[in-house]
C-alpha positions as CSV (number, residue, x, y, z in Angstrom):
1,M,46.4,2.2,23.4
2,N,45.2,0.8,20.1
3,H,42.4,2.2,17.9
4,N,39.7,-0.1,19.3
5,Q,40.7,0.8,22.9
6,T,40.6,4.5,22.1
7,K,37.2,4.1,20.5
8,K,35.8,2.2,23.5
9,A,37.2,4.8,25.9
10,A,35.7,7.7,23.9
11,S,32.3,5.8,23.8
12,F,32.5,5.2,27.6
13,K,33.2,8.9,28.2
14,R,30.3,10.0,26.0
15,K,28.0,7.6,27.8
16,H,28.9,9.0,31.2
17,I,28.6,12.6,30.1
18,L,25.2,11.9,28.7
19,I,23.9,10.2,31.8
20,I,25.3,12.9,34.1
21,L,23.7,15.6,31.9
22,G,20.5,13.6,31.9
23,I,20.5,13.3,35.7
24,M,21.1,17.0,36.1
25,L,18.2,17.8,33.7
26,L,15.9,15.3,35.4
27,A,16.7,17.0,38.7
28,A,16.0,20.4,37.2
29,N,12.5,19.2,36.4
30,L,11.6,18.1,39.9
31,R,10.6,21.5,41.4
32,P,9.7,24.2,38.8
33,A,6.2,22.7,38.2
34,L,5.6,23.3,41.9
35,T,7.5,26.4,42.8
36,S,6.3,28.3,39.7
37,V,2.7,28.1,41.0
38,G,2.9,30.1,44.3
39,P,3.6,33.5,42.8
40,L,0.7,33.0,40.4
41,V,-2.0,31.7,42.8
42,S,-3.8,35.1,42.9
43,S,-4.0,35.2,39.1
44,I,-5.2,31.6,38.8
45,R,-7.8,32.1,41.6
46,G,-9.2,35.3,40.0
47,D,-9.3,33.9,36.4
48,L,-10.9,30.6,37.4
49,H,-13.0,32.0,40.3
50,L,-11.6,29.6,42.8
51,S,-12.2,29.7,46.5
52,N,-9.2,30.1,48.8
53,S,-9.5,26.4,49.8
54,A,-9.5,25.3,46.2
55,A,-6.5,27.5,45.4
56,G,-4.6,26.0,48.3
57,L,-5.3,22.6,46.8
58,I,-3.1,23.5,43.8
59,T,0.0,23.4,46.0
60,T,-1.2,20.6,48.3
61,L,-2.3,18.1,45.6
62,P,1.2,17.4,44.3
63,L,2.4,16.5,47.9
64,I,-0.5,14.1,48.3
65,A,0.4,12.6,44.9
66,F,4.0,12.2,46.1
67,A,2.8,10.4,49.2
68,V,0.5,8.1,47.2
69,M,3.0,7.3,44.4
70,S,6.3,7.1,46.2
71,P,5.8,3.5,47.5
72,L,4.7,2.3,44.0
73,A,7.6,3.9,42.1
74,P,10.2,1.2,43.0
75,K,7.9,-1.4,41.6
76,L,7.9,0.4,38.2
77,G,11.7,0.6,38.3
78,K,11.9,-3.0,39.2
79,K,9.6,-4.1,36.4
80,F,10.7,-1.9,33.5
81,G,14.2,-0.6,34.7
82,N,14.9,2.8,36.2
83,E,15.8,4.4,32.9
84,R,12.6,3.5,31.1
85,A,10.4,4.3,34.2
86,L,12.1,7.8,34.4
87,F,11.5,8.4,30.7
88,A,7.8,7.5,31.1
89,A,7.6,9.8,34.0
90,L,9.0,12.7,31.9
91,I,6.3,12.1,29.3
92,F,3.6,12.2,31.9
93,L,5.1,15.3,33.4
94,I,4.8,17.0,30.0
95,L,1.2,15.9,29.7
96,G,0.4,17.1,33.2
97,L,2.0,20.5,32.5
98,L,-0.1,20.9,29.3
99,V,-3.4,19.7,30.9
100,R,-2.9,22.0,33.9
101,S,-2.6,25.0,31.7
102,S,-5.9,24.2,29.9
103,A,-9.1,26.2,30.1
104,S,-11.1,24.7,33.0
105,S,-10.5,24.4,36.7
106,S,-11.2,20.6,36.6
107,L,-8.3,20.2,34.1
108,L,-6.2,22.4,36.3
109,F,-6.5,19.9,39.2
110,I,-6.3,16.8,37.0
111,G,-3.1,18.1,35.4
112,T,-1.7,19.0,38.8
113,A,-2.3,15.5,40.0
114,V,-0.7,13.9,36.9
115,L,2.5,16.0,37.1
116,G,2.6,15.3,40.9
117,L,2.6,11.5,40.2
118,A,5.2,11.9,37.5
119,I,7.5,13.9,39.7
120,A,7.1,11.4,42.5
121,V,8.5,8.6,40.3
122,C,11.5,10.7,39.5
123,N,12.0,11.7,43.2
124,V,12.1,8.1,44.2
125,L,14.0,6.5,41.4
126,L,16.8,9.0,41.0
127,P,18.7,8.0,44.2
128,G,18.5,4.4,43.1
129,L,19.8,5.2,39.6
130,I,22.7,7.1,41.1
131,K,23.4,4.1,43.3
132,Q,23.3,1.9,40.2
133,Q,25.4,4.0,37.9
134,F,27.8,5.8,40.2
135,S,28.2,3.5,43.2
136,E,31.6,5.0,44.2
137,K,30.5,8.6,43.6
138,V,27.1,8.6,45.4
139,G,28.0,11.8,47.4
140,L,29.2,13.8,44.4
141,M,26.3,12.9,42.2
142,T,23.8,13.5,45.0
143,G,25.3,17.0,45.4
144,I,25.1,17.7,41.7
145,Y,21.5,16.7,41.3
146,T,20.3,18.4,44.5
147,T,22.0,21.6,43.4
148,A,20.3,21.5,40.0
149,M,17.0,20.8,41.8
150,G,17.5,23.8,44.2
151,C,18.7,26.2,41.5
152,F,15.8,25.6,39.2
153,A,13.3,25.7,42.1
154,A,14.5,29.2,42.9
155,L,14.6,30.2,39.3
156,A,11.0,29.0,38.6
157,S,9.6,31.0,41.6
158,G,11.5,34.1,40.4
159,V,10.5,34.1,36.7
160,S,6.9,33.1,37.0
161,V,5.5,36.6,37.4
162,P,7.8,38.3,34.9
163,L,6.8,35.6,32.3
164,A,3.1,36.0,33.1
165,H,2.9,39.8,33.3
166,G,6.1,41.3,32.1
167,L,6.2,39.3,28.8
168,G,2.4,38.9,28.6
169,F,2.3,35.1,28.6
170,G,-0.4,35.0,31.3
171,W,-0.4,32.5,34.1
172,R,-1.1,29.6,31.6
173,G,1.8,30.5,29.4
174,S,4.1,31.0,32.3
175,L,3.3,27.5,33.7
176,V,3.3,25.8,30.3
177,C,6.8,27.1,29.6
178,W,8.3,24.4,31.7
179,T,7.2,21.8,29.2
180,V,10.2,22.9,27.1
181,L,12.7,21.9,29.8
182,A,10.9,18.6,30.2
183,A,10.8,17.9,26.5
184,V,14.5,18.7,26.1
185,T,15.3,16.4,29.0
186,A,13.2,13.6,27.5
187,I,15.2,13.9,24.2
188,I,18.6,13.9,26.0
189,W,17.4,10.9,28.1
190,M,16.4,8.7,25.1
191,P,19.9,7.1,24.7
192,Q,19.5,5.7,28.3
193,L,16.5,3.6,27.1
194,R,19.0,1.1,25.8
195,N,20.2,0.7,29.4
196,H,17.3,-0.8,31.4
197,D,18.9,-3.2,33.7
198,K,16.5,-4.8,36.1
199,P,17.6,-5.4,39.7
200,N,19.2,-8.7,40.6
201,Q,16.4,-10.7,42.2
202,K,18.9,-12.4,44.5
203,T,20.0,-9.1,46.0
204,T,16.5,-7.8,46.5
205,N,14.8,-10.8,48.0
206,R,16.8,-10.4,51.2
207,G,15.5,-6.8,51.6
208,E,11.9,-7.8,50.9
209,A,12.1,-10.7,53.3
210,G,13.6,-8.6,56.0
211,G,10.7,-6.2,55.9
212,L,11.8,-2.6,55.2
213,W,8.8,-1.2,57.1
214,R,9.9,-3.2,60.2
215,S,13.5,-1.9,60.1
216,P,14.2,0.7,62.9
217,L,16.9,2.3,60.8
218,A,14.6,2.7,57.8
219,W,12.1,4.5,60.1
220,Q,14.9,6.8,61.3
221,V,15.9,7.7,57.8
222,T,12.2,8.2,57.0
223,L,11.6,10.5,60.0
224,F,14.7,12.5,59.1
225,M,13.4,12.9,55.5
226,G,9.9,13.6,56.5
227,L,10.6,16.2,59.2
228,Q,13.1,18.2,57.1
229,S,10.5,18.2,54.3
230,L,7.8,19.5,56.8
231,G,10.2,22.3,57.8
232,F,10.8,23.2,54.2
233,Y,7.2,23.4,53.1
234,V,6.1,25.3,56.3
235,T,8.9,27.8,55.7
236,V,8.0,28.4,52.0
237,A,4.3,28.8,52.9
238,W,4.6,30.9,56.1
239,L,8.0,32.7,56.4
240,P,7.0,35.8,54.4
241,V,3.8,36.1,56.5
242,I,5.7,35.8,59.8
243,L,8.3,38.4,58.8
244,H,5.6,40.8,57.5
245,D,3.8,40.4,60.8
246,R,7.1,41.3,62.6
247,G,7.2,44.6,60.7
248,L,9.0,43.9,57.5
249,S,7.5,45.1,54.2
250,V,5.9,42.5,51.9
251,T,8.7,43.0,49.4
252,T,11.5,42.6,52.0
253,A,9.8,39.5,53.4
254,G,9.7,38.0,49.9
255,W,13.3,38.8,49.4
256,M,14.2,37.1,52.7
257,L,12.6,33.9,51.3
258,S,14.5,34.2,48.1
259,L,17.7,34.7,50.1
260,L,17.0,31.6,52.1
261,Q,16.6,29.6,48.9
262,F,19.9,30.8,47.5
263,I,21.8,30.2,50.7
264,S,20.6,26.6,50.6
265,V,22.2,25.9,47.2
266,P,25.9,25.7,48.3
267,A,24.8,23.5,51.2
268,N,22.9,21.3,48.7
269,F,26.1,20.7,46.9
270,L,28.7,20.4,49.7
271,M,26.8,18.3,52.3
272,P,26.6,15.0,50.4
273,I,30.2,15.3,49.3
274,I,31.4,15.8,52.8
275,A,29.0,13.1,54.2
276,D,30.1,10.5,51.7
277,R,33.7,10.8,52.9
278,L,32.9,10.1,56.5
279,P,32.6,6.7,58.2
280,H,29.2,7.8,59.6
281,Q,26.9,10.8,59.3
282,K,25.6,11.2,62.9
283,W,27.3,14.5,63.7
284,L,26.3,16.0,60.3
285,A,22.7,15.1,60.9
286,A,22.9,16.7,64.3
287,I,24.5,19.9,63.1
288,T,21.9,20.1,60.2
289,S,19.0,19.7,62.7
290,C,20.5,22.4,65.0
291,F,20.4,24.9,62.1
292,Y,16.7,24.3,62.0
293,I,16.3,24.4,65.8
294,F,18.1,27.7,66.3
295,G,16.7,29.3,63.1
296,F,13.1,28.5,64.0
297,G,13.7,29.3,67.7
298,G,15.2,32.7,66.7
299,L,12.0,33.6,64.8
300,M,10.1,33.6,68.1
301,I,12.0,36.7,69.1
302,S,9.8,39.7,68.2
303,S,12.7,41.9,67.3
304,T,13.8,41.9,63.6
305,S,17.4,42.9,64.3
306,L,18.6,39.3,63.9
307,V,16.1,38.1,61.2
308,L,18.9,37.8,58.7
309,V,20.8,35.4,61.1
310,W,17.7,33.2,61.5
311,V,17.0,33.1,57.7
312,V,20.6,32.1,57.0
313,L,20.4,29.3,59.6
314,I,17.2,28.0,58.2
315,G,18.6,28.2,54.7
316,L,21.7,26.2,55.6
317,G,19.5,23.7,57.4
318,Q,17.2,23.2,54.5
319,G,20.0,22.9,51.9
320,S,22.0,20.4,53.9
321,A,19.0,18.4,55.2
322,I,17.5,17.6,51.9
323,S,20.8,16.5,50.3
324,L,21.8,14.5,53.3
325,A,18.4,12.8,53.4
326,L,18.6,11.8,49.8
327,L,22.2,10.6,50.2
328,L,21.1,8.4,53.1
329,F,19.0,6.4,50.7
330,G,22.2,5.2,49.0
331,L,24.4,5.0,52.0
332,R,22.0,2.9,54.1
333,T,21.4,0.3,51.3
334,Q,23.4,-2.3,49.5
335,N,22.1,-2.0,45.9
336,A,20.0,0.2,43.6
337,Q,16.7,-1.6,44.2
338,Q,17.0,-1.3,47.9
339,A,17.9,2.4,47.6
340,S,14.7,2.9,45.5
341,E,12.6,0.9,48.1
342,L,14.0,3.0,51.0
343,S,13.5,6.2,48.9
344,G,9.9,5.2,48.2
345,M,9.1,4.6,51.9
346,A,10.8,7.7,53.2
347,Q,9.3,10.0,50.5
348,S,5.8,8.6,51.0
349,I,5.8,9.4,54.7
350,G,7.9,12.5,54.2
351,Y,5.5,14.2,51.8
352,L,2.5,13.2,53.8
353,L,4.1,15.1,56.7
354,A,4.9,17.9,54.3
355,A,1.2,18.1,53.2
356,V,0.0,18.3,56.8
357,G,2.7,20.7,58.1
358,P,1.6,24.0,56.6
359,F,-2.1,23.4,57.5
360,L,-1.2,22.4,61.1
361,F,1.1,25.4,61.5
362,G,-1.7,27.7,60.3
363,F,-4.2,26.0,62.6
364,L,-1.9,26.6,65.6
365,R,-1.6,30.3,64.6
366,D,-5.4,30.7,64.4
367,L,-5.8,28.8,67.7
368,T,-3.3,31.0,69.7
369,H,-3.2,34.2,67.7
370,T,0.6,34.3,68.2
371,W,3.6,32.8,66.4
372,V,5.1,31.3,69.6
373,M,3.1,28.1,69.5
374,P,3.4,27.2,65.8
375,L,7.2,28.0,65.9
376,S,7.5,25.9,69.0
377,F,5.9,23.1,67.0
378,L,8.7,23.5,64.4
379,V,11.4,23.5,67.1
380,I,10.0,20.3,68.6
381,T,9.8,18.6,65.2
382,S,13.4,19.7,64.6
383,V,14.5,18.1,67.9
384,I,12.8,14.8,66.8
385,M,14.6,15.3,63.4
386,L,17.9,15.5,65.3
387,I,17.3,12.3,67.3
388,S,16.2,10.4,64.2
389,G,19.1,11.9,62.2
390,I,21.6,10.6,64.7
391,G,20.1,7.1,64.3
392,A,19.9,7.4,60.5
393,G,23.5,8.4,60.4
394,R,24.8,5.2,61.9
395,N,27.2,3.1,59.9
396,K,24.7,0.3,59.0
397,Y,22.5,-1.0,56.3
398,V,18.7,-1.0,56.7
399,W,18.2,-4.7,56.1
400,A,21.4,-5.6,57.9
401,D,19.9,-3.6,60.8
402,S,17.0,-6.1,61.0
403,A,19.5,-9.0,61.2
404,G,21.6,-7.3,63.8
405,D,24.6,-6.7,61.5
406,E,26.7,-3.9,63.1
407,D,28.8,-1.2,61.4
408,H,29.2,-2.6,57.9
409,R,32.2,-0.4,57.0
410,N,34.3,-1.7,59.8
411,T,35.2,-4.8,57.9
412,V,35.4,-3.5,54.3
413,N,37.1,-0.8,52.5
414,Y,34.8,2.3,52.3
415,S,34.9,2.6,48.5
416,D,34.1,-1.1,48.2
417,A,31.0,-0.9,50.3
418,Y,28.9,0.4,47.4
419,K,30.0,-2.1,44.7
């Protein structure tokens, strides 16, 4: 290898290290702005004299922003390129974090909405970017970025109170700390602004003409994404309450939720790597859904002797379900733009379900005064998730599905299917 070849190889390696690091840091920013709020809601409510309903809006508003922005995000990626759209989203995330921590309650909600819109853009475009940059390593890269997302989500919920009270930052200082991570990410992402390839119009027209929203397979992917998201947000909101009502202390119930989040991390990483190596993902979707079914079903038992088992099952279900759902955006599409379009559709519906889920769960609890009916609701949604997951795991493309093209990997080499 001559000097020029060695120089090109070193440059290529640096470029890939930078983009992998950038993707990991982008993923790390997707949840701390949300999970850091829950432990501080009481402090925020007391300081700003908010009602319980207004305080609940702090956690619901980002999900509504996700639902609104997700269908629009692919258009931004298509017009400006995924790299530039993601950088702009980081800047708006920083602005949202700063505004949210300002003095008034109105700015609290405005900042929350802005950061929700920014995160939605990143949520949608990251799967497309991975499809674009790592077409033969979709599973590995999905595992890496979902693991980073899960780890920082758990970290943010754990350090919020110590930062606010232990170090004396207050709730504003605790929340605004996450601007540092976003700013560092923006700086490291800047070299990617030179790479702003726009999608090939020839490859995207077919998808648009086929009508993504009329594709049965796209709706199966969307339902799988949406119902796993509903299960996640209901669990985060209500699991400690359920366990405390069963007789566990508040502290123990809180630790059970932390345990659930940490158990989900290895599942985050391993599921997409395993799924990417298989000719289809039907059985993995079914197994993942069964974790939810048996975990939520087990919580109906009033005895606490097997609570740890149910928490572990739900944790495995949540970790594997989110990473499998995100992986399906790449596996069920033929190029980066299609992956972003499917991601936008699935996450729009998904986060709409996620926003409704905790409220409906609480309504069923108030209506029946027991946990049986609301938990039965989760079991039923998990069964629907299983059925849709088996459909979403079929070896097909979403737009090829509309044209009746069966089992696309039967006629091509698996690794070539993503080129």
